[in-house]
C-alpha positions in Angstrom: 202.5 173.7 64.5 200.9 172.3 60.8 197.8 171.3 59.8 193.8 172.1 59.9 194.2 173.0 63.5 196.9 175.8 62.3 194.9 177.3 59.8 191.8 177.3 62.1 190.8 180.3 64.6 191.1 178.9 68.0 187.9 179.9 69.3 185.8 178.2 66.1 184.8 174.7 66.0 186.0 172.4 63.2 183.3 172.8 60.2 183.7 169.0 59.9 180.8 168.0 62.0 180.3 164.0 63.4 177.3 162.9 64.9 177.2 160.0 67.4 174.0 158.6 68.4 174.5 159.1 71.9 177.0 160.5 74.5 179.5 157.7 75.2 180.2 156.0 78.4 183.4 156.8 79.9 184.0 153.8 81.0 184.9 152.1 77.6 186.4 155.8 76.5 189.4 155.1 79.3 189.6 151.5 78.0 191.0 153.3 74.5 192.6 156.0 76.1 194.9 153.8 77.9 195.6 151.9 75.4 196.9 154.8 73.2 198.8 156.8 76.1 201.7 154.6 75.9 202.4 154.4 72.3 202.3 158.3 72.0 204.3 158.6 75.2 206.7 156.1 73.4 207.1 158.3 70.7 207.2 161.7 72.4 210.0 160.7 74.5 212.0 158.3 71.8 215.7 159.5 72.3 217.1 161.9 70.4 213.8 162.8 70.0 213.4 166.9 68.9 210.3 169.2 69.0 207.4 167.9 67.0 205.9 170.2 64.3 203.3 167.8 63.3 200.6 168.3 66.6 197.8 168.5 64.3 194.4 168.2 66.4 191.8 166.2 64.9 189.4 168.4 62.4 186.2 167.0 63.8 183.9 168.6 66.3 181.5 165.8 68.1 178.3 166.1 68.0 174.6 164.3 69.6 171.4 166.0 70.2 168.0 165.2 71.8 170.2 164.8 75.0 167.3 164.1 77.2 167.1 165.3 80.8 164.0 165.6 83.6 161.7 162.8 82.8 162.8 162.1 79.7 166.2 160.8 80.9 166.5 157.0 82.3 166.6 157.3 86.4 169.1 157.7 87.7 171.2 158.4 84.7 172.8 161.7 84.0 170.5 164.8 82.7 167.5 162.7 85.0 165.7 164.7 87.9 167.6 162.3 91.0 171.6 162.2 89.7 171.2 166.1 89.7 170.0 165.8 93.0 172.6 163.5 93.6 175.6 166.3 92.5 173.6 168.8 94.1 173.9 167.4 97.8 177.7 166.5 96.9 178.6 169.3 95.9 176.9 171.7 97.9 174.3 173.1 96.1 170.5 173.8 96.3 168.1 172.2 95.1 167.1 173.0 92.2 165.8 172.1 88.2 168.4 174.5 86.4 171.6 172.9 85.9 174.9 174.2 87.2 177.9 175.1 85.1 179.5 172.0 87.1 177.3 169.7 86.4 176.6 170.8 82.1 180.6 169.9 82.8 179.6 166.5 84.3 177.2 166.1 81.3 179.4 167.2 78.2 182.5 165.5 79.7 182.2 162.2 78.4 181.9 163.7 74.4 185.5 165.9 75.1 187.0 162.6 76.0 185.6 160.9 72.7 187.6 163.3 71.1 190.9 163.1 73.0 190.6 159.0 72.5 190.2 159.4 68.8 193.3 157.9 66.6 194.4 161.0 65.4 194.4 163.0 69.0 197.8 163.5 69.1 197.9 163.4 73.0 198.2 160.9 75.9 195.2 160.9 77.6 196.9 158.8 80.5 198.3 161.2 83.1 197.0 164.2 81.6 197.0 167.1 84.5 193.8 169.7 84.6 195.4 173.3 84.8 192.4 175.2 84.1 188.8 175.7 83.5 186.2 178.3 82.1 182.4 178.5 81.7 179.9 180.4 80.5 176.0 180.1 81.4 174.4 182.4 78.4 171.0 181.2 79.1 169.8 178.7 82.5 169.4 174.9 81.2 166.2 173.4 83.0 165.3 169.4 83.6 163.4 169.1 80.8 165.1 170.8 78.3 166.8 168.5 74.9 170.0 169.3 74.3 172.3 169.2 72.1 176.0 168.7 72.9 179.2 169.1 70.6 183.2 168.9 71.7 186.3 169.4 69.5 189.8 170.1 70.7 192.0 173.7 69.8 195.0 174.9 70.6 197.5 173.0 71.0 200.8 175.0 72.8 203.5 174.5 74.3 203.9 175.1 78.1 207.0 175.2 80.4 206.8 171.3 81.1 204.9 170.0 78.3 202.3 170.8 75.6 198.9 172.2 76.6 195.9 171.8 74.6 192.2 173.1 75.3 188.8 171.1 75.0 185.8 172.6 74.4 182.2 171.4 75.1 179.2 173.5 74.5 175.9 172.5 75.5 172.6 174.1 73.8 169.1 173.8 74.4 166.6 172.7 71.5 163.1 174.1 70.5 160.5 172.1 72.0 157.9 169.9 70.1 154.9 172.4 70.5 157.2 175.0 69.0 158.2 173.5 66.3 154.8 173.1 65.4 153.9 176.2 65.6 156.4 177.5 63.0 157.7 180.0 65.9 161.1 180.9 63.6 163.1 180.2 66.5 166.8 178.7 65.4 166.8 175.3 65.9 169.2 175.4 68.9 170.2 178.2 71.3 173.2 177.9 72.9 173.6 177.9 76.3 176.5 177.1 78.0 180.2 177.5 76.5 183.4 175.2 78.7 186.8 175.5 77.2 189.2 172.3 80.1 192.7 173.5 79.9 195.1 170.3 79.9 198.8 169.5 79.9 200.3 166.7 78.4 203.9 166.4 80.2 207.0 165.4 78.6 205.7 166.7 75.2 207.9 168.9 73.6 207.1 171.6 71.3 208.9 174.5 69.1 208.2 177.7 70.5 208.4 179.3 74.2 205.5 178.9 77.2 202.3 180.9 76.5 201.8 183.3 79.0 198.6 182.4 80.4 199.4 178.9 80.7 197.8 178.1 83.5 198.8 176.3 86.9 200.9 178.3 87.9 202.0 178.2 91.7 202.7 182.0 93.0 206.1 182.3 94.5 204.2 183.4 97.7 200.5 183.6 99.3 199.1 184.9 102.2 195.6 183.1 102.7 192.6 185.7 103.9 190.3 185.0 106.8 188.2 182.2 105.5 184.5 182.0 104.7 184.5 178.3 104.6 185.9 175.5 105.5 185.6 171.8 103.9 186.3 168.5 105.3 187.0 166.0 102.6 187.0 162.2 103.5 189.3 159.8 102.1 186.2 158.7 99.8 185.6 162.1 98.2 187.5 161.1 94.9 184.7 157.6 94.8 181.6 159.7 95.7 182.7 162.3 92.9 183.7 159.5 90.6 180.1 157.4 91.2 178.3 160.9 90.0 180.7 162.4 87.5 181.5 159.0 86.0 185.2 160.2 85.9 186.9 156.8 87.5 190.6 158.1 86.7 192.6 155.9 89.5 194.6 159.4 90.9 191.2 159.9 92.5 189.8 156.9 93.7 192.8 154.6 94.8 196.0 155.2 96.7 197.8 152.7 94.5 196.6 154.5 91.5 197.5 157.5 92.7 200.6 156.9 93.8 201.9 155.1 90.6 201.7 159.3 89.1 203.8 159.9 92.4 200.8 161.0 94.3 201.2 160.1 98.2 197.6 159.5 98.1 194.1 160.0 96.6 193.7 163.3 95.0 190.3 165.3 94.7 188.9 165.6 91.5 189.8 168.9 90.2 186.3 169.8 89.0 185.0 168.7 92.2 186.7 171.6 94.4 185.8 173.9 91.9 182.5 173.0 92.0 182.1 173.3 95.4 183.9 177.3 95.0 180.7 177.8 93.0 178.2 176.6 95.2 179.3 178.5 97.9 178.5 182.0 95.4 174.4 180.7 95.4 172.4 182.8 94.2 175.0 185.6 94.0 176.2 184.6 90.5 172.7 185.1 89.0 170.7 182.8 86.1 174.0 183.7 83.7 177.1 184.0 84.6 181.2 183.2 83.7 182.9 180.9 86.1 186.6 180.5 86.1 189.5 178.6 88.0 193.2 177.9 87.4 194.5 175.3 89.5 197.8 175.3 91.9 198.6 172.0 94.0 196.0 169.0 94.4 194.3 168.4 96.7 195.1 165.2 98.9 192.5 162.8 100.3 191.5 163.0 103.6 192.1 166.8 103.7 190.8 169.9 104.9 190.6 172.7 102.6 190.3 176.6 103.8 188.0 179.1 101.8 188.0 182.5 101.0 185.1 183.6 99.0 185.2 187.8 98.6 183.7 190.5 96.3 186.5 191.0 93.3 186.1 194.8 94.5 187.6 194.2 97.8 190.2 191.8 96.9 193.5 193.5 96.6 194.8 192.7 92.9 198.4 191.4 94.0 196.0 188.5 96.1 193.3 188.2 93.0 195.6 187.4 90.8 198.1 185.2 92.7 197.9 182.6 89.8 197.2 183.2 86.1 193.6 183.9 85.5 192.1 182.2 82.3 189.7 184.1 80.3 186.0 183.5 79.8 184.9 180.5 78.0 182.7 183.5 75.7 185.0 186.1 75.7 182.4 189.1 74.6 182.9 191.2 77.6 179.4 190.9 78.7 180.0 190.0 82.1 181.6 193.1 84.6 184.7 191.8 86.5 184.1 194.6 89.1 181.1 193.4 90.0 181.8 189.2 90.0 183.1 186.8 93.1 187.0 185.9 93.6 187.7 182.7 95.7 190.8 181.0 96.9 191.5 177.7 98.4 194.2 176.5 100.0 195.6 174.1 102.8 196.8 174.2 106.4 200.1 175.2 105.2 198.8 178.5 103.4 199.8 176.6 100.2 197.2 177.5 97.4 194.9 174.5 95.8 192.6 176.7 93.2 191.6 180.5 92.5 189.2 181.6 90.2 186.0 183.9 90.0 182.5 184.2 89.2 181.1 186.9 87.2 177.4 187.5 86.7 175.9 188.4 82.8 173.6 190.8 82.1 
């Protein structure tokens, strides 16, 4: 790989910052992404095409300041108490004024998508596969906090089925007006959340070998443990999550849309199933935590999914590592993996859908 991304450390945001007036709407972003996807896919699959060496990612960080939550957010919109309650009911979170990591992903997802639909983003948005996700909550975010959201792309690299890339989203809590007036000496913002979403662009060839942490690896064999929960997911699950998250990708909301991408029926959003698993942990995750998920077989809708949530120390290593696990979004070693929880979800035939862990941070 050449270009600015090759010289920049993989865990550091681009120094160039573009400030947007507000978090963009996903609808318009998808229109732009679809329009660009055909052109990019054709360029990558031209007859006789050789592996690309010029997949430089946009050397820019998108930023939106003053993102409102609570009473300052528009009624019913992302960040409002009403919207948070709808999300909590859908994924099974207990009512609270604290925004869980899955909700912070929803809040920041449009800004990450805006990066992916830039003219200089080298991979097609249409057909992108979500392989894995990692999030670190460093401090609670509550309704009423004013937020700053940042997003950028990093780490384009080979995958055995194409090219993978990480989209990073950060959410920071801004100082209150009272803190500013008092000259408290606090930083203008305090990082509260970092999320790393790993996506696969199929059919894009890059030189080099696939990395061992490419995620989305289905195990050769998986022996389901005793379930601790069972989810009955109706045919409308994708549409329900789309209405809350804004992610209206047709593979989740329409049988016809799913068939266009090779699925017999609509499939559940990966982040919906991951958020359901996070909700299963309840108060055991604490106020700050690391949360990871690796996706395997998609969940066809309607479907029944069995879930096992167990203390990490009680899970055999072979079962815990049934698929490649991803690192914490903030890999500072603060969380004790031995004190965390491991979850796995599978279908009626014992085929793994997703696996991950939730690790409390001190």
